Structure formats: C-alpha cells, structure tokens
ChimeraX commands (.cxc) that place a marker at each C-alpha (Angstrom):
marker #1 position -1.07,47.87,89.15 radius 0.5
marker #1 position -0.13,48.36,85.74 radius 0.5
marker #1 position -0.18,44.81,84.96 radius 0.5
marker #1 position -3.70,44.72,85.78 radius 0.5
marker #1 position -4.26,48.24,83.62 radius 0.5
marker #1 position -2.99,46.60,80.67 radius 0.5
marker #1 position -5.16,43.36,81.16 radius 0.5
marker #1 position -8.17,45.64,81.61 radius 0.5
marker #1 position -7.31,47.73,78.24 radius 0.5
marker #1 position -6.28,44.09,76.31 radius 0.5
marker #1 position -9.88,42.74,77.45 radius 0.5
marker #1 position -11.78,44.64,74.83 radius 0.5
marker #1 position -9.92,43.94,72.04 radius 0.5
marker #1 position -10.22,40.15,73.02 radius 0.5
marker #1 position -14.08,40.47,72.40 radius 0.5
marker #1 position -13.97,41.94,68.66 radius 0.5
marker #1 position -11.66,39.19,67.51 radius 0.5
marker #1 position -12.70,36.67,65.33 radius 0.5
marker #1 position -11.54,33.27,64.60 radius 0.5
marker #1 position -10.33,32.55,60.86 radius 0.5
marker #1 position -13.23,31.43,58.44 radius 0.5
marker #1 position -12.02,27.95,57.45 radius 0.5
marker #1 position -11.62,27.56,53.27 radius 0.5
marker #1 position -13.76,24.89,51.74 radius 0.5
marker #1 position -13.39,21.43,52.63 radius 0.5
marker #1 position -11.67,20.67,49.47 radius 0.5
marker #1 position -8.36,22.03,48.16 radius 0.5
marker #1 position -9.47,21.43,44.33 radius 0.5
marker #1 position -12.20,23.78,44.97 radius 0.5
marker #1 position -10.41,26.62,46.60 radius 0.5
marker #1 position -7.77,26.37,43.68 radius 0.5
marker #1 position -10.61,26.52,40.79 radius 0.5
marker #1 position -12.39,29.45,42.77 radius 0.5
marker #1 position -8.72,31.52,42.89 radius 0.5
marker #1 position -8.51,30.89,39.02 radius 0.5
marker #1 position -12.08,32.25,38.57 radius 0.5
marker #1 position -11.54,35.14,41.32 radius 0.5
marker #1 position -8.47,36.25,39.23 radius 0.5
marker #1 position -11.14,36.69,36.15 radius 0.5
marker #1 position -13.64,38.44,37.77 radius 0.5
marker #1 position -14.37,41.90,39.06 radius 0.5
marker #1 position -15.24,42.63,42.06 radius 0.5
marker #1 position -18.60,45.12,41.36 radius 0.5
marker #1 position -18.51,47.24,44.22 radius 0.5
marker #1 position -14.43,48.27,44.26 radius 0.5
marker #1 position -14.35,48.01,40.20 radius 0.5
marker #1 position -10.73,48.05,39.64 radius 0.5
marker #1 position -9.92,45.28,41.60 radius 0.5
marker #1 position -10.06,41.58,41.28 radius 0.5
marker #1 position -12.63,39.20,43.39 radius 0.5
marker #1 position -9.55,37.77,44.27 radius 0.5
marker #1 position -8.05,41.02,45.56 radius 0.5
marker #1 position -11.36,42.46,47.22 radius 0.5
marker #1 position -12.40,42.32,50.76 radius 0.5
marker #1 position -16.07,43.92,50.34 radius 0.5
marker #1 position -18.55,42.36,51.63 radius 0.5
marker #1 position -20.22,41.63,48.05 radius 0.5
marker #1 position -17.04,40.21,46.50 radius 0.5
marker #1 position -17.51,37.97,49.54 radius 0.5
marker #1 position -20.54,36.84,48.61 radius 0.5
marker #1 position -19.84,36.22,45.24 radius 0.5
marker #1 position -16.91,33.98,46.35 radius 0.5
marker #1 position -19.26,32.06,48.22 radius 0.5
marker #1 position -21.55,31.48,45.47 radius 0.5
marker #1 position -18.71,30.50,42.83 radius 0.5
marker #1 position -17.65,28.15,45.25 radius 0.5
marker #1 position -21.34,26.46,45.66 radius 0.5
marker #1 position -21.31,26.30,41.71 radius 0.5
marker #1 position -18.15,24.79,42.17 radius 0.5
marker #1 position -19.11,21.92,44.52 radius 0.5
marker #1 position -22.61,21.71,42.14 radius 0.5
marker #1 position -19.65,20.43,39.33 radius 0.5
marker #1 position -20.41,23.79,37.17 radius 0.5
marker #1 position -17.55,24.01,34.60 radius 0.5
marker #1 position -15.42,27.36,34.67 radius 0.5
marker #1 position -17.33,28.65,31.33 radius 0.5
marker #1 position -20.74,27.62,32.92 radius 0.5
marker #1 position -20.06,29.87,35.86 radius 0.5
marker #1 position -18.54,32.73,33.63 radius 0.5
marker #1 position -21.84,33.02,31.73 radius 0.5
marker #1 position -24.05,32.68,34.87 radius 0.5
marker #1 position -22.28,35.48,36.07 radius 0.5
marker #1 position -22.07,37.29,32.79 radius 0.5
marker #1 position -25.77,37.15,32.24 radius 0.5
marker #1 position -26.55,37.97,35.76 radius 0.5
marker #1 position -24.28,41.28,36.03 radius 0.5
marker #1 position -23.08,41.76,32.24 radius 0.5
marker #1 position -19.62,42.09,30.86 radius 0.5
marker #1 position -18.67,44.51,33.62 radius 0.5
marker #1 position -18.01,41.47,35.75 radius 0.5
marker #1 position -15.14,40.23,33.30 radius 0.5
marker #1 position -11.82,41.94,34.33 radius 0.5
marker #1 position -11.04,41.47,30.65 radius 0.5
marker #1 position -14.17,42.35,28.90 radius 0.5
marker #1 position -14.39,40.62,25.35 radius 0.5
marker #1 position -14.22,42.76,22.12 radius 0.5
marker #1 position -17.51,43.76,21.13 radius 0.5
marker #1 position -19.37,46.43,19.81 radius 0.5
marker #1 position -20.39,47.85,22.92 radius 0.5
marker #1 position -17.14,47.63,24.47 radius 0.5
marker #1 position -15.50,48.86,21.28 radius 0.5
marker #1 position -15.49,52.22,22.80 radius 0.5
marker #1 position -13.70,50.79,26.52 radius 0.5
marker #1 position -10.60,49.44,24.84 radius 0.5
marker #1 position -10.18,52.25,21.69 radius 0.5
marker #1 position -11.07,54.85,24.46 radius 0.5
marker #1 position -7.66,55.28,26.23 radius 0.5
marker #1 position -6.06,55.29,22.72 radius 0.5
marker #1 position -7.81,57.86,21.09 radius 0.5
marker #1 position -7.95,60.12,24.23 radius 0.5
marker #1 position -4.13,59.88,24.04 radius 0.5
marker #1 position -4.09,60.56,20.20 radius 0.5
marker #1 position -6.66,63.24,20.60 radius 0.5
marker #1 position -4.66,65.20,23.60 radius 0.5
marker #1 position -1.43,64.89,21.61 radius 0.5
marker #1 position -2.65,66.21,18.48 radius 0.5
marker #1 position -4.18,69.15,20.72 radius 0.5
marker #1 position -0.64,69.70,22.29 radius 0.5
marker #1 position 1.24,69.70,18.68 radius 0.5
marker #1 position -1.19,72.17,17.02 radius 0.5
marker #1 position -1.40,74.40,20.36 radius 0.5
marker #1 position 2.66,74.74,20.04 radius 0.5
marker #1 position 2.50,75.58,16.14 radius 0.5
marker #1 position 0.18,78.27,16.92 radius 0.5
marker #1 position 2.08,79.93,19.70 radius 0.5
marker #1 position 5.14,79.21,17.47 radius 0.5
marker #1 position 3.58,81.24,14.46 radius 0.5
marker #1 position 2.34,83.88,16.82 radius 0.5
marker #1 position 6.07,84.45,18.05 radius 0.5
marker #1 position 7.30,84.52,14.68 radius 0.5
marker #1 position 4.54,87.46,13.88 radius 0.5
marker #1 position 5.59,89.37,16.36 radius 0.5
marker #1 position 9.16,88.68,16.53 radius 0.5
marker #1 position 9.84,86.73,19.55 radius 0.5
marker #1 position 12.32,83.99,18.99 radius 0.5
marker #1 position 12.68,81.48,21.80 radius 0.5
marker #1 position 13.61,83.26,24.94 radius 0.5
marker #1 position 14.95,87.00,23.50 radius 0.5
marker #1 position 12.83,89.26,24.33 radius 0.5
marker #1 position 11.30,91.57,20.88 radius 0.5
marker #1 position 14.84,91.70,19.01 radius 0.5
marker #1 position 12.71,93.31,15.99 radius 0.5
marker #1 position 11.86,96.30,18.26 radius 0.5
marker #1 position 14.65,96.53,20.00 radius 0.5
marker #1 position 16.34,96.85,16.70 radius 0.5
marker #1 position 13.79,99.63,15.28 radius 0.5
marker #1 position 14.79,101.29,18.46 radius 0.5
marker #1 position 18.48,101.24,18.25 radius 0.5
marker #1 position 18.02,102.69,14.42 radius 0.5
marker #1 position 15.53,105.49,15.76 radius 0.5
marker #1 position 18.04,106.65,18.48 radius 0.5
marker #1 position 21.10,106.65,15.81 radius 0.5
marker #1 position 22.03,110.25,14.46 radius 0.5
marker link #1:1,2 radius 0.2
marker link #1:2,3 radius 0.2
marker link #1:3,4 radius 0.2
marker link #1:4,5 radius 0.2
marker link #1:5,6 radius 0.2
marker link #1:6,7 radius 0.2
marker link #1:7,8 radius 0.2
marker link #1:8,9 radius 0.2
marker link #1:9,10 radius 0.2
marker link #1:10,11 radius 0.2
marker link #1:11,12 radius 0.2
marker link #1:12,13 radius 0.2
marker link #1:13,14 radius 0.2
marker link #1:14,15 radius 0.2
marker link #1:15,16 radius 0.2
marker link #1:16,17 radius 0.2
marker link #1:17,18 radius 0.2
marker link #1:18,19 radius 0.2
marker link #1:19,20 radius 0.2
marker link #1:20,21 radius 0.2
marker link #1:21,22 radius 0.2
marker link #1:22,23 radius 0.2
marker link #1:23,24 radius 0.2
marker link #1:24,25 radius 0.2
marker link #1:25,26 radius 0.2
marker link #1:26,27 radius 0.2
marker link #1:27,28 radius 0.2
marker link #1:28,29 radius 0.2
marker link #1:29,30 radius 0.2
marker link #1:30,31 radius 0.2
marker link #1:31,32 radius 0.2
marker link #1:32,33 radius 0.2
marker link #1:33,34 radius 0.2
marker link #1:34,35 radius 0.2
marker link #1:35,36 radius 0.2
marker link #1:36,37 radius 0.2
marker link #1:37,38 radius 0.2
marker link #1:38,39 radius 0.2
marker link #1:39,40 radius 0.2
marker link #1:40,41 radius 0.2
marker link #1:41,42 radius 0.2
marker link #1:42,43 radius 0.2
marker link #1:43,44 radius 0.2
marker link #1:44,45 radius 0.2
marker link #1:45,46 radius 0.2
marker link #1:46,47 radius 0.2
marker link #1:47,48 radius 0.2
marker link #1:48,49 radius 0.2
marker link #1:49,50 radius 0.2
marker link #1:50,51 radius 0.2
marker link #1:51,52 radius 0.2
marker link #1:52,53 radius 0.2
marker link #1:53,54 radius 0.2
marker link #1:54,55 radius 0.2
marker link #1:55,56 radius 0.2
marker link #1:56,57 radius 0.2
marker link #1:57,58 radius 0.2
marker link #1:58,59 radius 0.2
marker link #1:59,60 radius 0.2
marker link #1:60,61 radius 0.2
marker link #1:61,62 radius 0.2
marker link #1:62,63 radius 0.2
marker link #1:63,64 radius 0.2
marker link #1:64,65 radius 0.2
marker link #1:65,66 radius 0.2
marker link #1:66,67 radius 0.2
marker link #1:67,68 radius 0.2
marker link #1:68,69 radius 0.2
marker link #1:69,70 radius 0.2
marker link #1:70,71 radius 0.2
marker link #1:71,72 radius 0.2
marker link #1:72,73 radius 0.2
marker link #1:73,74 radius 0.2
marker link #1:74,75 radius 0.2
marker link #1:75,76 radius 0.2
marker link #1:76,77 radius 0.2
marker link #1:77,78 radius 0.2
marker link #1:78,79 radius 0.2
marker link #1:79,80 radius 0.2
marker link #1:80,81 radius 0.2
marker link #1:81,82 radius 0.2
marker link #1:82,83 radius 0.2
marker link #1:83,84 radius 0.2
marker link #1:84,85 radius 0.2
marker link #1:85,86 radius 0.2
marker link #1:86,87 radius 0.2
marker link #1:87,88 radius 0.2
marker link #1:88,89 radius 0.2
marker link #1:89,90 radius 0.2
marker link #1:90,91 radius 0.2
marker link #1:91,92 radius 0.2
marker link #1:92,93 radius 0.2
marker link #1:93,94 radius 0.2
marker link #1:94,95 radius 0.2
marker link #1:95,96 radius 0.2
marker link #1:96,97 radius 0.2
marker link #1:97,98 radius 0.2
marker link #1:98,99 radius 0.2
marker link #1:99,100 radius 0.2
marker link #1:100,101 radius 0.2
marker link #1:101,102 radius 0.2
marker link #1:102,103 radius 0.2
marker link #1:103,104 radius 0.2
marker link #1:104,105 radius 0.2
marker link #1:105,106 radius 0.2
marker link #1:106,107 radius 0.2
marker link #1:107,108 radius 0.2
marker link #1:108,109 radius 0.2
marker link #1:109,110 radius 0.2
marker link #1:110,111 radius 0.2
marker link #1:111,112 radius 0.2
marker link #1:112,113 radius 0.2
marker link #1:113,114 radius 0.2
marker link #1:114,115 radius 0.2
marker link #1:115,116 radius 0.2
marker link #1:116,117 radius 0.2
marker link #1:117,118 radius 0.2
marker link #1:118,119 radius 0.2
marker link #1:119,120 radius 0.2
marker link #1:120,121 radius 0.2
marker link #1:121,122 radius 0.2
marker link #1:122,123 radius 0.2
marker link #1:123,124 radius 0.2
marker link #1:124,125 radius 0.2
marker link #1:125,126 radius 0.2
marker link #1:126,127 radius 0.2
marker link #1:127,128 radius 0.2
marker link #1:128,129 radius 0.2
marker link #1:129,130 radius 0.2
marker link #1:130,131 radius 0.2
marker link #1:131,132 radius 0.2
marker link #1:132,133 radius 0.2
marker link #1:133,134 radius 0.2
marker link #1:134,135 radius 0.2
marker link #1:135,136 radius 0.2
marker link #1:136,137 radius 0.2
marker link #1:137,138 radius 0.2
marker link #1:138,139 radius 0.2
marker link #1:139,140 radius 0.2
marker link #1:140,141 radius 0.2
marker link #1:141,142 radius 0.2
marker link #1:142,143 radius 0.2
marker link #1:143,144 radius 0.2
marker link #1:144,145 radius 0.2
marker link #1:145,146 radius 0.2
marker link #1:146,147 radius 0.2
marker link #1:147,148 radius 0.2
marker link #1:148,149 radius 0.2
marker link #1:149,150 radius 0.2
marker link #1:150,151 radius 0.2
marker link #1:151,152 radius 0.2
marker link #1:152,153 radius 0.2
view
C-alpha cells in the first residue's frame, strides 16, 4: 500500500521534468559564447553576467550571440552590435567615457564625502565637548570642581 502511495506521489513530478537542452553542435561556438557571455551583463539581473544569469532574456541573448557566432561574426562585431542595440549598459565592464565617468568615479567620491563628513562631525563634537568642559567620558569635571569649591568653608 505504501509503495502505491509513493508511486502516485512521484508521477506528477515526472510530468514537470524536462530533458536537458543540448548545447550547440560545435564546441568551439560554445567556448566563444562563454568567453563573450562573461563580458556581457544580463539586462534583467543587472548584477550578473550573461553567463551567470538564468533569466529568460539572458537565454534569448545567449541564443542570439550563438547565432551571430555561427554567422562568423567576430567578437568585436558582436559586442559592437549589442552595445549599439542596448548601450554601454550591456557591457559588464563599461568603457571610460564622458557619459560613464560618474559610474567609475561615483563610489570613490561618495567614500571621500562620507569620510569628510565623519571627520568634520567628530571634530565638531570634540570642540563642543571641550567648550562644555567634558573631556572623554568624565562627567563634567569643571562643574564638579566648581561645586567642591563652593562647599568649602
């Protein structure tokens, strides 16, 4: 009885299974595709290469690149075609241009701005603490001294 139940539960899983898709007949085409796919960005995932992505659009782009390779287009021609079609965004490492300068320098500028803000804030706090007579973690030593002096006979 248990075996029958197990078989009945496993039958639906067989209906969903697909056969593995064959790679291109030519292994050289697949090798070139892998090389190109590492240099190209998935347009859906944005933080994955075309080789890493499983998105349907990435599969379509890989198929398109595979077709262009089969037409004997050079790697440069394929990349130029995709850049013309999708812009520099399709490149995983975009080139240094006037339009991508902020992309390349932005993280460093934000880091410098954050460090500058931190230093200025800490200096301002330190100056305020010195003006109030608080140094480090000691609680108002100037006020305590004033209170001791006022209670002396």
